[in-house]
Structures are given as C-alpha cells and as structure tokens.
N, CA, C and O atoms as a Tripos MOL2 file, in Angstrom:
@<TRIPOS>MOLECULE
protein
  208   207    52     0     0
PROTEIN
NO_CHARGES

@<TRIPOS>ATOM
      1 N         255.4050   84.1430   75.2200 N.3       1 MET1
      2 CA        256.3820   84.6970   74.4290 C.3       1 MET1
      3 C         258.0110   84.7010   74.5090 C.2       1 MET1
      4 O         258.5720   85.6890   74.0350 O.2       1 MET1
      5 N         258.6050   83.9280   74.9310 N.am      2 ASN2
      6 CA        260.3110   84.4000   74.9070 C.3       2 ASN2
      7 C         260.0600   85.8190   74.3370 C.2       2 ASN2
      8 O         259.0390   85.9100   73.6560 O.2       2 ASN2
      9 N         261.0530   87.3250   74.5410 N.am      3 ALA3
     10 CA        261.4600   87.7160   73.7490 C.3       3 ALA3
     11 C         262.7840   87.3470   72.5880 C.2       3 ALA3
     12 O         263.1210   87.6990   71.4580 O.2       3 ALA3
     13 N         263.4120   86.1150   74.0190 N.am      4 ASP4
     14 CA        264.3280   86.0360   73.6780 C.3       4 ASP4
     15 C         265.2650   84.3100   72.2860 C.2       4 ASP4
     16 O         266.3130   83.6650   72.3100 O.2       4 ASP4
     17 N         263.8960   84.3630   71.2790 N.am      5 THR5
     18 CA        263.7820   82.9070   71.3620 C.3       5 THR5
     19 C         263.9090   83.1220   69.5430 C.2       5 THR5
     20 O         263.0140   83.5360   68.8070 O.2       5 THR5
     21 N         265.1830   82.7320   69.1800 N.am      6 VAL6
     22 CA        265.8560   83.1300   68.1800 C.3       6 VAL6
     23 C         265.3200   81.5570   66.1810 C.2       6 VAL6
     24 O         265.6510   80.4620   65.7260 O.2       6 VAL6
     25 N         264.3640   82.7610   65.8950 N.am      7 PRO7
     26 CA        264.2840   81.2960   65.3220 C.3       7 PRO7
     27 C         265.1450   80.1990   65.1500 C.2       7 PRO7
     28 O         266.2990   80.3100   65.5660 O.2       7 PRO7
     29 N         264.8170   79.2570   64.6610 N.am      8 VAL8
     30 CA        266.5620   77.9510   64.0310 C.3       8 VAL8
     31 C         264.7930   77.3460   62.4580 C.2       8 VAL8
     32 O         263.6850   76.8120   62.5160 O.2       8 VAL8
     33 N         265.6620   77.9080   61.4540 N.am      9 SER9
     34 CA        264.9280   77.2780   60.1620 C.3       9 SER9
     35 C         265.2290   75.4560   60.0530 C.2       9 SER9
     36 O         266.1830   75.0960   60.7430 O.2       9 SER9
     37 N         264.6860   74.6100   59.4600 N.am     10 ARG10
     38 CA        264.5340   73.3570   59.0950 C.3      10 ARG10
     39 C         266.4030   73.0860   58.9800 C.2      10 ARG10
     40 O         267.1360   72.4690   59.7530 O.2      10 ARG10
     41 N         266.8270   74.0370   57.3290 N.am     11 TYR11
     42 CA        268.3190   73.3070   57.2160 C.3      11 TYR11
     43 C         269.1990   73.2790   58.0850 C.2      11 TYR11
     44 O         270.1660   72.5240   58.1930 O.2      11 TYR11
     45 N         268.4820   75.0500   59.4200 N.am     12 GLU12
     46 CA        270.0180   74.5450   60.0750 C.3      12 GLU12
     47 C         269.5750   72.7810   61.5690 C.2      12 GLU12
     48 O         270.2110   71.8010   61.9560 O.2      12 GLU12
     49 N         268.8210   73.1010   61.7180 N.am     13 ILE13
     50 CA        268.7500   72.1030   61.6730 C.3      13 ILE13
     51 C         269.1950   70.9820   61.5370 C.2      13 ILE13
     52 O         270.0070   70.4490   62.2930 O.2      13 ILE13
     53 N         268.3220   70.1270   59.7730 N.am     14 ARG14
     54 CA        269.9760   69.3400   59.8730 C.3      14 ARG14
     55 C         271.5620   69.9290   59.5620 C.2      14 ARG14
     56 O         272.5290   69.1790   59.4350 O.2      14 ARG14
     57 N         271.5960   70.7440   59.5090 N.am     15 VAL15
     58 CA        272.9120   70.8270   59.6160 C.3      15 VAL15
     59 C         272.9610   70.2940   61.3770 C.2      15 VAL15
     60 O         272.8210   69.1420   61.7850 O.2      15 VAL15
     61 N         273.0320   70.6580   61.6150 N.am     16 ASP16
     62 CA        273.1840   70.8530   63.6180 C.3      16 ASP16
     63 C         273.4190   69.0970   63.7210 C.2      16 ASP16
     64 O         274.4100   68.5340   64.1860 O.2      16 ASP16
     65 N         271.8310   68.2630   62.9690 N.am     17 THR17
     66 CA        271.6660   67.3340   63.2220 C.3      17 THR17
     67 C         273.0370   65.7510   62.7750 C.2      17 THR17
     68 O         273.3590   64.7070   63.3430 O.2      17 THR17
     69 N         273.5160   66.6040   61.2080 N.am     18 VAL18
     70 CA        274.6240   66.0600   60.9490 C.3      18 VAL18
     71 C         275.8130   65.9090   62.0680 C.2      18 VAL18
     72 O         276.2390   65.0610   62.8520 O.2      18 VAL18
     73 N         276.1130   67.3940   61.6190 N.am     19 LYS19
     74 CA        277.4500   68.4050   62.6130 C.3      19 LYS19
     75 C         277.4480   66.5980   63.3220 C.2      19 LYS19
     76 O         278.2280   65.7360   62.9180 O.2      19 LYS19
     77 N         276.0410   66.2910   64.7790 N.am     20 LYS20
     78 CA        276.3360   65.5330   65.8290 C.3      20 LYS20
     79 C         277.3030   64.2790   65.7690 C.2      20 LYS20
     80 O         278.4160   63.9620   66.1880 O.2      20 LYS20
     81 N         276.0830   63.6410   64.8830 N.am     21 ILE21
     82 CA        276.5980   62.8700   63.9590 C.3      21 ILE21
     83 C         278.2890   61.7260   64.0660 C.2      21 ILE21
     84 O         278.7650   60.7230   64.5970 O.2      21 ILE21
     85 N         278.6070   62.9600   63.0210 N.am     22 VAL22
     86 CA        280.1910   63.4870   62.7790 C.3      22 VAL22
     87 C         281.5000   63.5760   64.1480 C.2      22 VAL22
     88 O         282.6680   63.2650   64.3800 O.2      22 VAL22
     89 N         280.6220   64.0590   64.5990 N.am     23 THR23
     90 CA        281.7620   64.4910   65.9810 C.3      23 THR23
     91 C         281.1280   62.7140   66.9440 C.2      23 THR23
     92 O         281.3100   62.1050   67.9980 O.2      23 THR23
     93 N         280.6520   62.6510   66.1550 N.am     24 GLU24
     94 CA        280.3420   61.4470   67.8770 C.3      24 GLU24
     95 C         280.6440   60.2100   67.1280 C.2      24 GLU24
     96 O         280.5290   59.1940   67.8130 O.2      24 GLU24
     97 N         280.9990   60.0320   65.9050 N.am     25 HIS25
     98 CA        281.7770   58.9250   65.2230 C.3      25 HIS25
     99 C         283.0200   60.1390   64.4820 C.2      25 HIS25
    100 O         283.1890   60.3990   63.2900 O.2      25 HIS25
    101 N         283.5360   60.5390   65.3530 N.am     26 THR26
    102 CA        284.4330   61.2400   64.6670 C.3      26 THR26
    103 C         285.3220   61.7530   65.3900 C.2      26 THR26
    104 O         284.9960   62.7320   66.0610 O.2      26 THR26
    105 N         287.3130   61.0230   65.5040 N.am     27 ASP27
    106 CA        288.2030   63.4970   66.4220 C.3      27 ASP27
    107 C         287.7460   64.5840   65.5350 C.2      27 ASP27
    108 O         288.0190   65.7350   65.8760 O.2      27 ASP27
    109 N         287.2130   64.4160   64.6510 N.am     28 LEU28
    110 CA        287.3160   65.7030   64.1780 C.3      28 LEU28
    111 C         286.4200   66.7560   65.0480 C.2      28 LEU28
    112 O         285.3470   66.5160   65.6020 O.2      28 LEU28
    113 N         287.1880   68.0590   65.0210 N.am     29 GLY29
    114 CA        286.7020   68.6960   65.6300 C.3      29 GLY29
    115 C         285.2350   69.6200   65.8080 C.2      29 GLY29
    116 O         284.1280   69.2360   65.4320 O.2      29 GLY29
    117 N         285.4240   70.4380   66.2260 N.am     30 ASN30
    118 CA        283.3160   71.0330   66.5910 C.3      30 ASN30
    119 C         283.4280   72.5000   64.8830 C.2      30 ASN30
    120 O         282.5110   72.6610   64.0780 O.2      30 ASN30
    121 N         284.7350   73.2360   64.8600 N.am     31 GLU31
    122 CA        284.6860   73.8640   63.0570 C.3      31 GLU31
    123 C         284.8970   73.0680   62.0710 C.2      31 GLU31
    124 O         284.3820   73.1920   60.9600 O.2      31 GLU31
    125 N         285.7930   72.0550   62.4650 N.am     32 ALA32
    126 CA        285.7120   70.0260   61.0170 C.3      32 ALA32
    127 C         285.2060   69.7620   61.2200 C.2      32 ALA32
    128 O         285.8820   69.4650   62.2050 O.2      32 ALA32
    129 N         283.8730   69.1860   61.5210 N.am     33 ALA33
    130 CA        282.4760   68.4140   61.4950 C.3      33 ALA33
    131 C         281.3230   68.8600   61.4170 C.2      33 ALA33
    132 O         280.3640   68.2030   61.0120 O.2      33 ALA33
    133 N         281.2640   70.5720   61.9730 N.am     34 PHE34
    134 CA        280.5890   71.3270   61.0590 C.3      34 PHE34
    135 C         280.2550   71.1960   59.4120 C.2      34 PHE34
    136 O         279.5750   70.6860   58.5220 O.2      34 PHE34
    137 N         281.4930   72.2400   59.8600 N.am     35 ALA35
    138 CA        282.3440   72.3120   57.3850 C.3      35 ALA35
    139 C         281.2930   70.4360   56.8040 C.2      35 ALA35
    140 O         280.2210   70.2380   56.2330 O.2      35 ALA35
    141 N         282.0280   69.8030   57.1870 N.am     36 LEU36
    142 CA        281.3300   68.4930   57.2120 C.3      36 LEU36
    143 C         279.9300   68.5100   57.1280 C.2      36 LEU36
    144 O         279.2830   68.4820   56.0810 O.2      36 LEU36
    145 N         279.5480   68.5500   58.1170 N.am     37 ALA37
    146 CA        277.6290   68.9920   57.9410 C.3      37 ALA37
    147 C         277.4330   69.8440   56.1480 C.2      37 ALA37
    148 O         277.1000   69.5450   55.0010 O.2      37 ALA37
    149 N         277.7800   70.7070   56.7370 N.am     38 VAL38
    150 CA        277.8410   71.8280   55.7460 C.3      38 VAL38
    151 C         277.2550   70.8560   54.7860 C.2      38 VAL38
    152 O         276.0760   70.5040   54.7230 O.2      38 VAL38
    153 N         278.3930   70.4210   53.9460 N.am     39 HIS39
    154 CA        279.5560   69.8010   52.4210 C.3      39 HIS39
    155 C         278.1300   68.5850   52.7840 C.2      39 HIS39
    156 O         277.3120   68.8790   51.9130 O.2      39 HIS39
    157 N         277.7680   67.8990   53.2870 N.am     40 MET40
    158 CA        277.1790   66.8090   53.3760 C.3      40 MET40
    159 C         275.4580   66.9100   52.9750 C.2      40 MET40
    160 O         274.8660   66.2000   52.1620 O.2      40 MET40
    161 N         274.6200   68.5350   54.2070 N.am     41 VAL41
    162 CA        273.7150   69.1620   53.6480 C.3      41 VAL41
    163 C         273.2980   68.6440   52.5000 C.2      41 VAL41
    164 O         272.4050   67.8510   52.2010 O.2      41 VAL41
    165 N         274.4560   69.4920   51.6520 N.am     42 ARG42
    166 CA        274.7330   70.0230   50.1430 C.3      42 ARG42
    167 C         273.8380   69.3380   49.3940 C.2      42 ARG42
    168 O         272.7270   69.4230   48.8710 O.2      42 ARG42
    169 N         275.0160   68.4380   49.5970 N.am     43 ALA43
    170 CA        274.7960   67.1780   48.7460 C.3      43 ALA43
    171 C         273.9700   66.1620   49.4400 C.2      43 ALA43
    172 O         274.7640   65.5110   50.1190 O.2      43 ALA43
    173 N         273.1390   65.8430   49.5560 N.am     44 LEU44
    174 CA        271.4680   64.8470   50.4470 C.3      44 LEU44
    175 C         270.8440   66.5680   49.5310 C.2      44 LEU44
    176 O         269.6260   66.6880   49.6680 O.2      44 LEU44
    177 N         271.2480   67.2990   49.0270 N.am     45 ASP45
    178 CA        270.2010   68.0450   47.9230 C.3      45 ASP45
    179 C         270.2740   68.3440   47.6680 C.2      45 ASP45
    180 O         269.5700   69.3530   47.7110 O.2      45 ASP45
    181 N         271.2530   68.2300   46.8030 N.am     46 THR46
    182 CA        270.8900   67.9760   44.6100 C.3      46 THR46
    183 C         270.5670   66.0910   44.1680 C.2      46 THR46
    184 O         270.5600   65.3960   43.1520 O.2      46 THR46
    185 N         270.2810   65.8790   46.0090 N.am     47 VAL47
    186 CA        269.0220   64.1530   44.7130 C.3      47 VAL47
    187 C         267.9830   64.6980   44.4950 C.2      47 VAL47
    188 O         267.2470   65.6090   44.8750 O.2      47 VAL47
    189 N         268.0470   64.2490   44.0830 N.am     48 PRO48
    190 CA        266.8790   64.3270   43.5290 C.3      48 PRO48
    191 C         265.5870   64.0630   44.9380 C.2      48 PRO48
    192 O         266.0280   63.3560   45.8430 O.2      48 PRO48
    193 N         264.5250   64.4280   45.0820 N.am     49 GLU49
    194 CA        263.3090   63.7700   46.1170 C.3      49 GLU49
    195 C         263.2240   62.5370   45.3250 C.2      49 GLU49
    196 O         264.2170   61.9410   45.7420 O.2      49 GLU49
    197 N         262.8050   61.9440   44.6520 N.am     50 HIS50
    198 CA        262.7210   60.7880   44.2410 C.3      50 HIS50
    199 C         263.0220   59.0460   44.1510 C.2      50 HIS50
    200 O         262.4730   57.9600   43.9660 O.2      50 HIS50
    201 N         264.4130   59.7510   44.4530 N.am     51 VAL51
    202 CA        265.7430   58.9770   44.6640 C.3      51 VAL51
    203 C         266.2330   58.7140   45.6230 C.2      51 VAL51
    204 O         267.0430   57.8430   45.9370 O.2      51 VAL51
    205 N         265.1850   60.3580   46.7350 N.am     52 ARG52
    206 CA        265.6020   60.1580   48.6260 C.3      52 ARG52
    207 C         264.9530   58.7110   49.3140 C.2      52 ARG52
    208 O         265.1390   58.4560   50.5040 O.2      52 ARG52
@<TRIPOS>BOND
     1     1     2 1
     2     2     3 1
     3     3     4 2
     4     3     5 am
     5     5     6 1
     6     6     7 1
     7     7     8 2
     8     7     9 am
     9     9    10 1
    10    10    11 1
    11    11    12 2
    12    11    13 am
    13    13    14 1
    14    14    15 1
    15    15    16 2
    16    15    17 am
    17    17    18 1
    18    18    19 1
    19    19    20 2
    20    19    21 am
    21    21    22 1
    22    22    23 1
    23    23    24 2
    24    23    25 am
    25    25    26 1
    26    26    27 1
    27    27    28 2
    28    27    29 am
    29    29    30 1
    30    30    31 1
    31    31    32 2
    32    31    33 am
    33    33    34 1
    34    34    35 1
    35    35    36 2
    36    35    37 am
    37    37    38 1
    38    38    39 1
    39    39    40 2
    40    39    41 am
    41    41    42 1
    42    42    43 1
    43    43    44 2
    44    43    45 am
    45    45    46 1
    46    46    47 1
    47    47    48 2
    48    47    49 am
    49    49    50 1
    50    50    51 1
    51    51    52 2
    52    51    53 am
    53    53    54 1
    54    54    55 1
    55    55    56 2
    56    55    57 am
    57    57    58 1
    58    58    59 1
    59    59    60 2
    60    59    61 am
    61    61    62 1
    62    62    63 1
    63    63    64 2
    64    63    65 am
    65    65    66 1
    66    66    67 1
    67    67    68 2
    68    67    69 am
    69    69    70 1
    70    70    71 1
    71    71    72 2
    72    71    73 am
    73    73    74 1
    74    74    75 1
    75    75    76 2
    76    75    77 am
    77    77    78 1
    78    78    79 1
    79    79    80 2
    80    79    81 am
    81    81    82 1
    82    82    83 1
    83    83    84 2
    84    83    85 am
    85    85    86 1
    86    86    87 1
    87    87    88 2
    88    87    89 am
    89    89    90 1
    90    90    91 1
    91    91    92 2
    92    91    93 am
    93    93    94 1
    94    94    95 1
    95    95    96 2
    96    95    97 am
    97    97    98 1
    98    98    99 1
    99    99   100 2
   100    99   101 am
   101   101   102 1
   102   102   103 1
   103   103   104 2
   104   103   105 am
   105   105   106 1
   106   106   107 1
   107   107   108 2
   108   107   109 am
   109   109   110 1
   110   110   111 1
   111   111   112 2
   112   111   113 am
   113   113   114 1
   114   114   115 1
   115   115   116 2
   116   115   117 am
   117   117   118 1
   118   118   119 1
   119   119   120 2
   120   119   121 am
   121   121   122 1
   122   122   123 1
   123   123   124 2
   124   123   125 am
   125   125   126 1
   126   126   127 1
   127   127   128 2
   128   127   129 am
   129   129   130 1
   130   130   131 1
   131   131   132 2
   132   131   133 am
   133   133   134 1
   134   134   135 1
   135   135   136 2
   136   135   137 am
   137   137   138 1
   138   138   139 1
   139   139   140 2
   140   139   141 am
   141   141   142 1
   142   142   143 1
   143   143   144 2
   144   143   145 am
   145   145   146 1
   146   146   147 1
   147   147   148 2
   148   147   149 am
   149   149   150 1
   150   150   151 1
   151   151   152 2
   152   151   153 am
   153   153   154 1
   154   154   155 1
   155   155   156 2
   156   155   157 am
   157   157   158 1
   158   158   159 1
   159   159   160 2
   160   159   161 am
   161   161   162 1
   162   162   163 1
   163   163   164 2
   164   163   165 am
   165   165   166 1
   166   166   167 1
   167   167   168 2
   168   167   169 am
   169   169   170 1
   170   170   171 1
   171   171   172 2
   172   171   173 am
   173   173   174 1
   174   174   175 1
   175   175   176 2
   176   175   177 am
   177   177   178 1
   178   178   179 1
   179   179   180 2
   180   179   181 am
   181   181   182 1
   182   182   183 1
   183   183   184 2
   184   183   185 am
   185   185   186 1
   186   186   187 1
   187   187   188 2
   188   187   189 am
   189   189   190 1
   190   190   191 1
   191   191   192 2
   192   191   193 am
   193   193   194 1
   194   194   195 1
   195   195   196 2
   196   195   197 am
   197   197   198 1
   198   198   199 1
   199   199   200 2
   200   199   201 am
   201   201   202 1
   202   202   203 1
   203   203   204 2
   204   203   205 am
   205   205   206 1
   206   206   207 1
   207   207   208 2
@<TRIPOS>SUBSTRUCTURE
     1 MET1         2 RESIDUE 1 A MET
     2 ASN2         6 RESIDUE 1 A ASN
     3 ALA3        10 RESIDUE 1 A ALA
     4 ASP4        14 RESIDUE 1 A ASP
     5 THR5        18 RESIDUE 1 A THR
     6 VAL6        22 RESIDUE 1 A VAL
     7 PRO7        26 RESIDUE 1 A PRO
     8 VAL8        30 RESIDUE 1 A VAL
     9 SER9        34 RESIDUE 1 A SER
    10 ARG10       38 RESIDUE 1 A ARG
    11 TYR11       42 RESIDUE 1 A TYR
    12 GLU12       46 RESIDUE 1 A GLU
    13 ILE13       50 RESIDUE 1 A ILE
    14 ARG14       54 RESIDUE 1 A ARG
    15 VAL15       58 RESIDUE 1 A VAL
    16 ASP16       62 RESIDUE 1 A ASP
    17 THR17       66 RESIDUE 1 A THR
    18 VAL18       70 RESIDUE 1 A VAL
    19 LYS19       74 RESIDUE 1 A LYS
    20 LYS20       78 RESIDUE 1 A LYS
    21 ILE21       82 RESIDUE 1 A ILE
    22 VAL22       86 RESIDUE 1 A VAL
    23 THR23       90 RESIDUE 1 A THR
    24 GLU24       94 RESIDUE 1 A GLU
    25 HIS25       98 RESIDUE 1 A HIS
    26 THR26      102 RESIDUE 1 A THR
    27 ASP27      106 RESIDUE 1 A ASP
    28 LEU28      110 RESIDUE 1 A LEU
    29 GLY29      114 RESIDUE 1 A GLY
    30 ASN30      118 RESIDUE 1 A ASN
    31 GLU31      122 RESIDUE 1 A GLU
    32 ALA32      126 RESIDUE 1 A ALA
    33 ALA33      130 RESIDUE 1 A ALA
    34 PHE34      134 RESIDUE 1 A PHE
    35 ALA35      138 RESIDUE 1 A ALA
    36 LEU36      142 RESIDUE 1 A LEU
    37 ALA37      146 RESIDUE 1 A ALA
    38 VAL38      150 RESIDUE 1 A VAL
    39 HIS39      154 RESIDUE 1 A HIS
    40 MET40      158 RESIDUE 1 A MET
    41 VAL41      162 RESIDUE 1 A VAL
    42 ARG42      166 RESIDUE 1 A ARG
    43 ALA43      170 RESIDUE 1 A ALA
    44 LEU44      174 RESIDUE 1 A LEU
    45 ASP45      178 RESIDUE 1 A ASP
    46 THR46      182 RESIDUE 1 A THR
    47 VAL47      186 RESIDUE 1 A VAL
    48 PRO48      190 RESIDUE 1 A PRO
    49 GLU49      194 RESIDUE 1 A GLU
    50 HIS50      198 RESIDUE 1 A HIS
    51 VAL51      202 RESIDUE 1 A VAL
    52 ARG52      206 RESIDUE 1 A ARG
C-alpha cells in the first residue's frame, strides 16, 4: 500500500463528477464549476430517497 494514498469520500467523488459535467457543458471556470457542483450535490441530497 502506498503511504501517499489519500482517502476520498463518496461525497467528494460525487462533487467531482458533477464538476466535470458542468465544466464540459458550460464556460465556467474551475472554481465556479466546483461551487456550482457543491450546490447541486447538496440540493440532490435534500431530495427524499424514495423520490430519487
């Protein structure tokens, strides 16, 4: 096992996935895309699971 391995949470993976989608489909910069991705993931987390 590599000592430099950094654990990544499922939340961070979800935010990164949304950020990549946002940057691919908009002209937003990296910081703006990240901020929007955080808002989007938080909003999706508030939707009850049975509705998702």
